[in-house]
C-alpha positions as CSV (number, residue, x, y, z in Angstrom):
1,N,93.1,119.6,111.7
2,L,90.2,117.6,110.4
3,V,87.7,120.1,111.9
4,A,89.6,123.0,110.3
5,L,89.6,121.2,106.9
6,S,85.8,120.5,107.2
7,Q,85.1,124.2,107.6
8,R,86.4,125.1,104.1
9,P,83.7,126.9,102.2
10,T,82.9,124.2,99.7
11,E,80.1,121.6,99.3
12,E,82.5,119.4,97.5
13,L,84.3,118.3,100.7
14,V,82.9,116.0,103.3
15,C,85.0,115.0,106.4
16,I,84.3,111.9,108.5
17,S,86.1,110.6,111.5
18,L,86.3,106.9,112.6
19,N,87.4,106.0,116.1
20,V,89.1,102.6,116.3
21,D,89.8,102.3,120.0
22,Y,87.8,99.1,120.5
23,I,90.2,96.2,120.6
24,G,87.7,93.4,120.8
25,L,87.7,92.6,124.5
26,P,84.4,90.8,125.4
27,K,84.3,92.6,128.8
28,R,84.8,96.0,127.1
29,P,82.3,96.4,124.2
30,P,82.4,99.3,121.8
31,E,79.8,101.2,123.8
32,D,82.3,101.5,126.7
33,Y,84.4,103.8,124.5
34,L,81.6,106.3,123.7
35,A,82.0,108.6,126.7
36,A,85.7,109.1,126.1
37,V,85.2,109.6,122.3
38,E,82.4,112.1,122.9
39,K,84.5,114.0,125.4
40,F,87.4,114.2,122.9
41,L,85.1,115.3,120.0
42,T,83.5,118.0,122.2
43,K,87.0,119.3,123.2
44,E,88.0,119.4,119.5
45,K,84.7,121.0,118.5
46,A,84.1,118.2,116.0
47,S,80.3,118.1,116.2
48,Q,79.9,119.5,112.7
49,I,81.5,116.5,111.1
50,R,80.3,112.9,110.9
51,N,81.9,110.9,113.7
52,Y,81.7,107.1,114.0
53,V,83.0,104.6,116.5
54,A,83.9,101.2,115.1
55,A,82.0,98.2,116.4
56,D,84.6,95.8,115.0
57,P,88.0,95.3,116.7
58,D,90.7,97.8,115.6
59,S,92.7,95.1,113.9
60,E,89.8,94.1,111.7
61,V,89.0,97.7,110.8
62,L,92.6,98.5,109.9
63,E,92.8,95.4,107.8
64,K,89.5,96.3,106.0
65,F,91.0,99.7,105.1
66,G,94.4,98.3,104.3
67,V,96.3,100.3,106.9
68,E,98.8,99.0,109.4
69,A,98.4,101.6,112.1
70,I,96.8,105.0,112.9
71,P,96.9,107.8,112.2
72,A,95.6,107.0,108.7
73,I,93.8,109.5,106.5
74,L,91.8,108.1,103.6
75,V,90.8,110.5,100.8
76,Y,88.0,109.6,98.4
77,G,87.0,111.3,95.2
78,K,83.5,112.3,94.3
79,N,83.0,108.9,92.6
80,G,83.7,107.1,95.9
81,Q,87.1,105.8,94.7
82,L,90.0,105.9,97.0
83,V,92.5,108.5,95.8
84,G,94.9,108.6,98.7
85,K,95.8,106.6,101.8
86,L,98.0,108.7,104.0
87,T,99.9,107.2,106.9
88,D,103.2,107.8,108.7
89,A,104.7,105.1,106.4
90,N,104.2,107.1,103.3
91,A,104.2,110.7,104.6
92,S,106.4,113.4,103.1
93,G,108.3,113.9,106.4
94,D,108.6,112.2,109.8
95,G,104.9,111.5,109.9
96,V,101.7,112.4,108.2
97,T,100.6,116.0,108.6
98,Y,97.7,118.0,107.2
99,E,99.9,120.8,106.0
100,A,102.4,118.6,104.0
101,D,100.2,115.6,103.0
102,V,96.5,116.0,103.4
103,I,95.8,119.6,102.3
104,P,97.9,119.3,99.1
105,L,96.0,116.1,98.1
106,V,92.6,117.6,98.9
107,N,93.5,120.8,97.0
108,K,94.6,118.8,94.0
109,L,91.4,116.7,94.1
110,L,89.1,119.8,94.5
111,S,90.8,121.7,91.6
112,A,90.5,118.7,89.3
113,E,86.7,118.2,89.9
């Protein structure tokens, strides 16, 4: 869904993914996750968006972004301010979806700018 969203014909929208699989084990550094992440991103045809792999343990990353669990979708305005933090906890239904939660917020934001 993120890939589909990123293909909208507007320069006003930038999509970025952040993988937080790294859990901080000393014997399994962040680099150990790269092959699996790249395989997933290739399968999802996500090469046209910016994709990052966290080098900090997942718990630290989630804390920095103020989310308790994934999936979490953070939407920022043109000014860099957070305008929406979408998680299963605050989703419109049984869990966060692009159709019910992300797309309406993005549309509202794009129409306001």
